[in-house]
DRENTORKOL-579656 format. One record per residue: residue in one letter; z, x, y of N, C-alpha, C in turn. Coordinates in pm, whole numbers. Each point is the difference from the previous one (the first is absolute). Layout:
<rs>
('A'; (Z; X; Y); (Z; X; Y); (Z; X; Y))
...
</rs>
This chain:
<rs>
('X'; (3673; -1389; 106); (-62; -29; 112); (-166; 59; 44))
('X'; (17; 109; 31); (-122; 58; 58); (-68; 21; -89))
('X'; (27; 47; -148); (-62; 4; -116); (-121; -126; -59))
('X'; (31; -108; 13); (-81; -161; 29); (-93; 41; 172))
('X'; (66; 26; 55); (-166; 22; 118); (-33; 79; 26))
('X'; (38; 105; -105); (-54; 149; 2); (-186; -51; -99))
('X'; (42; -74; -145); (-87; -51; -73); (-73; -124; 62))
('X'; (94; -86; 27); (-126; -118; 103); (-71; 73; 115))
('X'; (20; 59; 31); (-79; 100; 190); (-107; 111; -134))
('X'; (39; 28; -131); (-77; 81; -45); (-129; -142; -107))
('X'; (76; -60; -40); (-102; -105; -16); (-82; -78; 93))
('X'; (8; -82; 96); (-42; -11; 150); (-182; 94; -17))
('X'; (57; 141; 15); (-88; 112; 59); (-102; 21; -124))
('X'; (49; 43; -91); (-116; -56; -145); (-49; -114; -8))
('X'; (-18; -138; 45); (-32; -102; -62); (-98; 58; 171))
('X'; (-44; 26; 118); (-47; 17; 88); (-104; 68; -73))
('X'; (23; 87; -90); (-89; 160; 68); (-86; -22; -123))
('X'; (48; -53; -96); (-21; -47; -158); (-112; -87; -44))
('X'; (-56; 1; -106); (-175; -70; 22); (12; -144; -46))
('X'; (20; -118; -19); (-49; -141; -19); (-40; -11; -170))
('X'; (72; 27; -126); (-148; -9; -65); (3; -115; -41))
('X'; (-156; -27; -107); (2; -64; -57); (97; -53; -167))
('X'; (6; -159; -16); (200; 82; -93); (-29; -195; -67))
('X'; (81; -11; -93); (-30; -107; -73); (185; -98; -27))
('X'; (52; -82; 20); (126; -62; -38); (-9; -3; -254))
('X'; (144; 71; 36); (-54; -6; -201); (6; -105; 5))
('X'; (-37; -14; -92); (-61; -174; -40); (41; -18; -194))
('X'; (78; 135; -51); (58; -40; -156); (144; -37; -4))
('X'; (63; -78; -124); (143; -88; 20); (105; -3; 99))
('X'; (35; 73; 5); (141; -34; 127); (-51; 81; 119))
('X'; (-102; 84; 46); (-12; 90; 64); (-95; -81; 169))
('X'; (-47; -171; -127); (-92; -92; 26); (69; -32; 136))
('X'; (115; 5; -50); (120; -117; 5); (80; 80; 157))
('X'; (-100; 54; 156); (6; 3; 86); (122; -38; 60))
('X'; (128; 25; 100); (101; -51; 26); (-10; -5; 242))
('X'; (-147; 58; -37); (13; 50; 179); (-185; 7; 18))
('X'; (-1; -4; 127); (-122; 38; 96); (-20; 174; -13))
('X'; (-159; -14; -49); (38; 139; 79); (-143; 97; 27))
('X'; (30; 7; 168); (-147; -23; 122); (-68; 129; -73))
('X'; (-13; 103; -4); (-45; 138; -21); (94; 87; -145))
('X'; (-172; 127; -67); (129; 104; 0); (-75; 83; 74))
('X'; (19; 81; -9); (-76; 181; 69); (16; 155; -132))
('X'; (-19; 43; 23); (-27; 111; -37); (-38; 166; 115))
('X'; (99; 55; 39); (-69; 127; 35); (99; 113; -41))
('X'; (-167; 113; -14); (-47; -79; -3); (-168; -59; -33))
('X'; (-90; -55; 3); (-112; -84; -52); (-124; -76; 133))
('X'; (-83; 89; 73); (-50; 30; 109); (-118; -114; -123))
('X'; (-51; 10; -190); (-81; -71; 40); (8; -96; -66))
('X'; (94; -102; 49); (59; -189; -6); (-20; -1; 83))
('X'; (-118; 55; 171); (-66; -47; 107); (-150; -25; -137))
('X'; (-23; 74; -127); (-94; -119; 18); (16; -100; -219))
('X'; (92; 39; 49); (72; -111; -137); (-42; 108; -101))
('X'; (51; 105; -9); (20; 104; -164); (128; -1; 14))
('X'; (9; 69; -93); (131; 77; -93); (42; 116; 96))
('X'; (131; 55; 53); (46; 45; 46); (9; 138; -129))
('X'; (-44; 102; 90); (-91; 140; 9); (124; 134; -51))
('X'; (112; -57; -27); (110; 85; 7); (-2; 177; -116))
('X'; (31; 84; 38); (40; 146; -74); (126; -13; -18))
('X'; (-27; 99; -117); (185; 30; -163); (-20; 60; 153))
('X'; (141; 24; -96); (117; 40; 98); (60; 25; 183))
('X'; (-113; -97; 81); (31; -88; 94); (109; -177; -11))
('X'; (-13; 14; 63); (106; -168; 39); (-148; -93; 101))
('X'; (108; -180; -38); (-66; -38; 24); (139; -51; 85))
('X'; (-65; -165; 92); (190; -78; 14); (-90; -79; 38))
('X'; (101; -139; -174); (-155; -162; 2); (142; -43; 90))
('X'; (-38; -115; 116); (84; -27; 8); (-36; -188; 41))
('X'; (59; -70; -29); (-6; -133; 33); (85; -94; 27))
('X'; (-25; -76; 154); (55; -119; -10); (-40; -127; -22))
('X'; (149; -73; -41); (25; -98; -83); (156; -103; 79))
('X'; (-73; -195; -54); (130; -95; 97); (83; -20; -145))
('X'; (104; -40; 5); (61; 31; -191); (9; -214; 71))
('X'; (22; -71; -113); (13; -118; 51); (101; -6; -66))
('X'; (130; 52; -100); (85; -12; -42); (99; 48; 57))
('X'; (158; 34; 1); (-11; 94; 18); (69; 119; -148))
('X'; (-93; 91; -6); (36; 99; -111); (127; 127; 14))
('X'; (48; 31; -180); (94; 43; -2); (-42; 145; 0))
('X'; (114; 39; -21); (-103; 166; -9); (-129; 19; -47))
('X'; (-59; 70; 44); (-177; -28; -12); (-72; 196; -96))
('X'; (-21; -13; -119); (-45; 107; -61); (-128; 80; 81))
('X'; (-100; 41; -13); (-74; 37; 53); (-81; 70; -127))
('X'; (-137; 1; 40); (-96; 129; -86); (-163; -6; 2))
('X'; (-18; 91; 18); (-220; -17; -85); (38; 53; -59))
('X'; (-108; -20; -75); (-65; 6; -118); (-126; -10; -11))
('X'; (-31; 183; -121); (-114; -39; -27); (-10; -133; -142))
('X'; (-148; -68; 24); (-1; -102; -112); (-130; 51; -76))
('X'; (77; -6; -104); (-104; 20; -105); (31; -65; -156))
('X'; (-84; -113; 35); (-42; -134; -120); (101; -132; 40))
('X'; (124; -10; -38); (90; 5; 6); (137; 62; -3))
('X'; (-76; 42; 14); (178; 173; 26); (1; -40; 148))
('X'; (75; 99; 118); (60; 27; 87); (39; 112; 4))
('X'; (-15; 146; 29); (-27; 101; 18); (128; 53; 87))
('X'; (131; -12; 62); (31; 69; 84); (14; 118; 65))
('X'; (-37; -32; 140); (37; 179; 29); (178; -33; -5))
('X'; (-7; 191; -50); (201; 17; -77); (45; 67; 105))
('X'; (-115; 19; 133); (86; 57; 151); (53; -70; 37))
('X'; (-52; -118; -21); (40; -127; 131); (168; -71; -105))
('X'; (44; 20; 176); (104; -84; -67); (-33; -135; -49))
('X'; (112; -95; -63); (21; -114; 63); (41; -122; 77))
('X'; (98; 95; 94); (91; -91; 76); (-131; -37; 138))
('X'; (-19; -151; 9); (-55; -56; 95); (31; 97; 163))
('X'; (89; -97; 3); (43; 168; 134); (32; 113; 10))
('X'; (-33; 61; 7); (-119; 183; -58); (-64; -59; 118))
('X'; (-68; -118; 16); (-163; 24; 4); (4; -114; 132))
('X'; (95; -62; 21); (-25; -122; 50); (190; -22; 63))
('X'; (-33; -100; 71); (141; -40; 123); (81; -134; -139))
('X'; (126; 46; -31); (27; -135; -86); (181; -25; 57))
('X'; (6; -143; 22); (-66; -34; -78); (-55; -97; 50))
('X'; (-95; 16; -61); (-146; -101; 6); (-1; -179; -27))
('X'; (37; -96; 137); (25; -132; -5); (-135; -41; 48))
('X'; (54; -129; -31); (-184; -71; -43); (19; -33; 126))
('X'; (-193; -53; 12); (-60; -77; 83); (3; 101; 168))
('X'; (-24; 164; -64); (13; 131; 110); (-113; 54; -84))
('X'; (3; 99; 157); (-230; 71; -88); (148; 114; -35))
('X'; (-4; 99; -108); (54; 74; -46); (-136; 129; -24))
('X'; (11; 146; 72); (-11; 85; -66); (-2; 93; -133))
('X'; (-103; 60; -96); (0; 39; -93); (-83; 115; -56))
('X'; (105; 125; 29); (-39; 109; -6); (-43; 112; -63))
('X'; (-88; 96; -74); (49; 57; -186); (-93; 99; 125))
('X'; (46; 152; -47); (-59; 101; -42); (51; 60; -109))
('X'; (-178; 11; -63); (-34; 91; -135); (-18; 103; -6))
('X'; (52; 105; -149); (-24; 139; 87); (-116; -3; -170))
('X'; (-101; -3; 102); (-99; 34; -170); (-16; 105; -118))
('X'; (99; 1; -50); (-57; 149; 5); (-133; 15; -53))
('X'; (32; 221; -72); (-179; 50; -80); (-39; -26; -72))
('X'; (141; -41; -177); (14; -69; -68); (-77; -103; -2))
('X'; (-88; -26; 108); (-18; -133; -53); (-92; -65; -95))
('X'; (-113; -63; -81); (-159; 12; 80); (-40; -69; 36))
('X'; (-90; 106; -13); (-205; -152; 124); (22; -71; -69))
('X'; (-48; -54; 164); (-18; -191; -53); (-45; -77; 95))
('X'; (-23; -126; -65); (70; -73; 82); (97; -70; -65))
('X'; (39; -90; 89); (137; -42; -59); (-11; -92; 46))
('X'; (100; -166; -100); (48; -72; 61); (113; 3; 35))
('X'; (68; -5; 125); (123; -82; 26); (66; -112; 15))
('X'; (165; -50; -13); (39; -92; 19); (178; 80; 36))
('X'; (2; -94; 179); (134; 4; 47); (-10; -140; -9))
('X'; (184; -7; -71); (63; -70; -42); (194; 9; 107))
('X'; (38; -76; 22); (95; -60; 94); (105; -134; -97))
('X'; (111; 55; -91); (59; -171; -65); (111; 53; 5))
('X'; (105; -65; -66); (157; -21; 23); (-56; 94; -92))
('X'; (117; 80; -2); (105; 171; -53); (33; -156; -153))
('X'; (90; -89; 36); (68; -39; -129); (-11; -175; 29))
('X'; (101; -23; -128); (-6; -163; 30); (-127; -46; -73))
('X'; (-81; -87; 100); (-139; -94; 50); (-119; 93; -72))
('X'; (50; 131; 88); (-119; 140; -5); (-220; -74; 84))
('X'; (142; -134; 97); (-175; 0; 88); (-104; 94; 71))
('X'; (-51; -62; -2); (-108; 111; 72); (-62; -78; 169))
('X'; (8; 95; 55); (-21; 6; 159); (-121; 5; 18))
('X'; (-30; 125; -28); (-119; 30; 42); (-143; 116; -146))
('X'; (-74; -91; 38); (-145; 87; -180); (-66; 13; 27))
('X'; (-18; 96; 83); (-192; 61; 2); (-81; 88; -127))
('X'; (-130; 29; -21); (-95; 16; -5); (-79; 123; 81))
('X'; (29; 137; 3); (-82; 52; 22); (-72; 152; -25))
('X'; (-175; 28; -5); (0; 107; -67); (-36; 108; 116))
('X'; (73; 126; -83); (33; 153; 71); (-177; 81; -88))
('X'; (-93; 118; 65); (50; 116; -89); (4; 128; 68))
('X'; (38; 31; -151); (129; 124; -4); (-101; 107; 32))
('X'; (-13; 65; 37); (-131; 174; -26); (76; 132; 28))
('X'; (-77; 102; -41); (112; 184; 36); (-94; -9; 145))
('X'; (112; 98; 26); (-23; -19; 160); (-62; 83; 58))
('X'; (-109; -96; 84); (-86; 113; 11); (-27; 148; 41))
</rs>
């Protein structure tokens, strides 16, 4: 219980300190049938969000992606991914573990606001450039219903 409370508090602090970023709902195939209301998505650090620009993140640093969502049905065990979108392919961050309960309080209950918050390590070997990213929550088994799916952009650069 202490671990869950810790992550809820960390997620709450991240949402307060982070910047709300421009994003769009996923719109292809199963990803377009989302079973939650999503109130906002934030990235920390991202001072560029204030001007509507993609977050400028540095190779070798960490960035926290967070969002609030309210599912309209009861999910079973959930999987979380953050992926780089390249054409019709999603290239998932390998360092991120798929168990969504590592990044939010579980079990998730319908019609209640939940906070998802994952910190990513942006490796030094990643190429620089502008990247579309996708954050997604879906059931791990069964029908694999999608509970959240949003697209946003980051600019990955070398450290200054």
